[in-house]
C-alpha positions as a Markdown table, in Angstrom:
| # | Residue | x | y | z |
|---|---|---|---|---|
| 1 | Met | 0.0 | 0.0 | 0.0 |
| 2 | Phe | 3.0 | 2.3 | 0.6 |
| 3 | Val | 3.9 | 2.3 | -3.1 |
| 4 | Gly | 0.2 | 3.0 | -4.0 |
| 5 | Tyr | 0.3 | 6.0 | -1.6 |
| 6 | Val | 3.5 | 7.3 | -3.2 |
| 7 | Val | 2.2 | 7.1 | -6.7 |
| 8 | Ala | -1.1 | 8.6 | -5.8 |
| 9 | Ala | 0.4 | 11.4 | -3.7 |
| 10 | Val | 2.9 | 12.4 | -6.4 |
| 11 | Leu | 0.2 | 12.4 | -9.2 |
| 12 | Val | -2.2 | 14.4 | -7.1 |
| 13 | Ala | 0.6 | 16.8 | -6.0 |
| 14 | Val | 1.5 | 17.4 | -9.7 |
| 15 | Met | -2.1 | 18.0 | -10.6 |
| 16 | Leu | -2.4 | 20.5 | -7.7 |
| 17 | Ala | 0.8 | 22.2 | -8.7 |
| 18 | Phe | -0.4 | 22.7 | -12.3 |
| 19 | Ser | -3.8 | 23.9 | -11.1 |
| 20 | Gly | -2.3 | 26.3 | -8.7 |
| 21 | Arg | 0.1 | 27.6 | -11.3 |
| 22 | Gly | -2.9 | 28.2 | -13.6 |
| 23 | Met | -4.4 | 30.4 | -10.9 |
| 24 | Ile | -1.2 | 32.4 | -10.4 |
| 25 | Val | -0.6 | 33.1 | -14.1 |
| 26 | Lys | -4.3 | 33.7 | -14.7 |
| 27 | Asp | -4.8 | 30.9 | -17.2 |
| 28 | Glu | -7.8 | 31.6 | -19.4 |
| 29 | Arg | -9.6 | 28.4 | -18.5 |
| 30 | Val | -9.0 | 28.7 | -14.8 |
| 31 | Met | -10.1 | 32.3 | -14.8 |
| 32 | Ala | -13.3 | 31.5 | -16.7 |
| 33 | Ser | -14.1 | 28.8 | -14.2 |
| 34 | Leu | -13.4 | 31.1 | -11.2 |
| 35 | Asn | -15.6 | 33.8 | -12.9 |
| 36 | Thr | -18.4 | 31.4 | -13.5 |
| 37 | Val | -18.6 | 30.5 | -9.8 |
| 38 | Lys | -18.2 | 34.2 | -8.9 |
| 39 | Val | -14.9 | 33.8 | -6.9 |
| 40 | Pro | -13.5 | 37.3 | -6.2 |
| 41 | Asp | -10.1 | 37.9 | -7.7 |
| 42 | Thr | -8.7 | 38.6 | -4.3 |
| 43 | Trp | -9.2 | 34.9 | -3.5 |
| 44 | Arg | -7.2 | 33.7 | -6.4 |
| 45 | Leu | -3.8 | 33.7 | -4.8 |
| 46 | Pro | -4.9 | 32.3 | -1.4 |
| 47 | Leu | -6.7 | 29.5 | -3.2 |
| 48 | Ala | -3.5 | 28.8 | -5.2 |
| 49 | Ala | -1.6 | 28.7 | -2.0 |
| 50 | Val | -4.0 | 26.2 | -0.5 |
| 51 | Lys | -3.4 | 24.0 | -3.6 |
| 52 | Phe | 0.4 | 24.3 | -3.2 |
| 53 | Ala | 0.1 | 23.5 | 0.5 |
| 54 | Gly | -1.9 | 20.4 | -0.3 |
| 55 | Ala | 0.7 | 19.3 | -2.8 |
| 56 | Phe | 3.5 | 19.9 | -0.4 |
| 57 | Gly | 1.6 | 18.1 | 2.4 |
| 58 | Leu | 1.0 | 15.1 | 0.2 |
| 59 | Leu | 4.7 | 14.9 | -0.6 |
| 60 | Ile | 5.8 | 15.3 | 3.0 |
| 61 | Gly | 3.3 | 12.5 | 3.7 |
| 62 | Ile | 5.6 | 10.1 | 1.9 |
| 63 | Ala | 7.9 | 10.4 | 4.9 |
| 64 | Tyr | 5.3 | 11.2 | 7.6 |
| 65 | Arg | 2.0 | 9.5 | 6.7 |
| 66 | Pro | -0.3 | 11.3 | 9.2 |
| 67 | Leu | 0.5 | 14.6 | 7.5 |
| 68 | Gly | -0.1 | 13.1 | 4.0 |
| 69 | Ile | -3.4 | 11.8 | 5.1 |
| 70 | Ala | -4.4 | 15.1 | 6.6 |
| 71 | Ala | -3.3 | 16.9 | 3.5 |
| 72 | Ala | -5.2 | 14.5 | 1.2 |
| 73 | Leu | -8.4 | 15.0 | 3.4 |
| 74 | Gly | -7.9 | 18.7 | 3.1 |
| 75 | Val | -7.6 | 18.5 | -0.7 |
| 76 | Val | -10.8 | 16.4 | -0.8 |
| 77 | Leu | -12.6 | 19.0 | 1.2 |
| 78 | Phe | -11.2 | 21.8 | -1.0 |
| 79 | Phe | -12.6 | 20.2 | -4.1 |
| 80 | Leu | -15.9 | 19.3 | -2.4 |
| 81 | Gly | -16.2 | 23.1 | -1.8 |
| 82 | Ala | -15.4 | 23.7 | -5.5 |
| 83 | Val | -18.2 | 21.2 | -6.5 |
| 84 | Gly | -20.5 | 23.1 | -4.1 |
| 85 | Ala | -19.5 | 26.4 | -5.7 |
| 86 | His | -20.3 | 25.2 | -9.2 |
| 87 | Leu | -23.7 | 23.7 | -8.1 |
| 88 | Arg | -24.5 | 26.9 | -6.2 |
| 89 | Val | -24.5 | 28.8 | -9.5 |
| 90 | Lys | -26.2 | 25.9 | -11.3 |
| 91 | Asp | -23.1 | 25.1 | -13.3 |
| 92 | Ser | -23.4 | 21.3 | -13.3 |
| 93 | Lys | -21.2 | 21.0 | -16.4 |
| 94 | Gly | -18.4 | 22.9 | -14.7 |
| 95 | Ala | -18.7 | 20.8 | -11.6 |
| 96 | Ala | -17.5 | 17.7 | -13.5 |
| 97 | Phe | -13.8 | 18.6 | -13.2 |
| 98 | Pro | -13.9 | 19.2 | -9.4 |
| 99 | Val | -15.8 | 15.9 | -9.0 |
| 100 | Ile | -13.0 | 14.1 | -10.7 |
| 101 | Phe | -10.5 | 15.8 | -8.5 |
| 102 | Val | -12.5 | 14.7 | -5.4 |
| 103 | Ala | -12.3 | 11.1 | -6.6 |
| 104 | Val | -8.7 | 11.3 | -7.5 |
| 105 | Ser | -7.8 | 13.1 | -4.2 |
| 106 | Ala | -9.5 | 10.4 | -2.2 |
| 107 | Val | -7.0 | 7.7 | -3.4 |
| 108 | Pro | -4.1 | 9.0 | -1.3 |
| 109 | Val | -6.4 | 9.0 | 1.7 |
| 110 | Leu | -7.3 | 5.4 | 1.2 |
| 111 | Phe | -3.8 | 4.3 | 0.4 |
| 112 | Gly | -2.4 | 6.4 | 3.3 |
| 113 | Val | -4.8 | 4.9 | 5.8 |
| 114 | Ala | -4.1 | 1.4 | 4.6 |
| 115 | Ser | -0.4 | 1.8 | 4.8 |
| 116 | Val | -0.2 | 3.2 | 8.4 |
């Protein structure tokens, strides 16, 4: 299960890093999504920081599993919030990507708990 955690944690961390980078550089697709759910521009950098913190926590979790599990749970909650934000504005099509992130982010939680 340890190898599964490592693979899942690295993949989710990379996805979070790319997503956070998109927020920092104001990628057109990322900004369109944020505008759709009416996220104020002042939240863009703090949300990117949360994504980077989640990525960092997942990677640290390779050496210290409780932190990795906590980070993975935080990432799952973050993307559940994103799903809720999309559903709040009746953007069910836009909620698909965060739903996928919820599912993918749950994998390190499962592998992390199984490998403790």
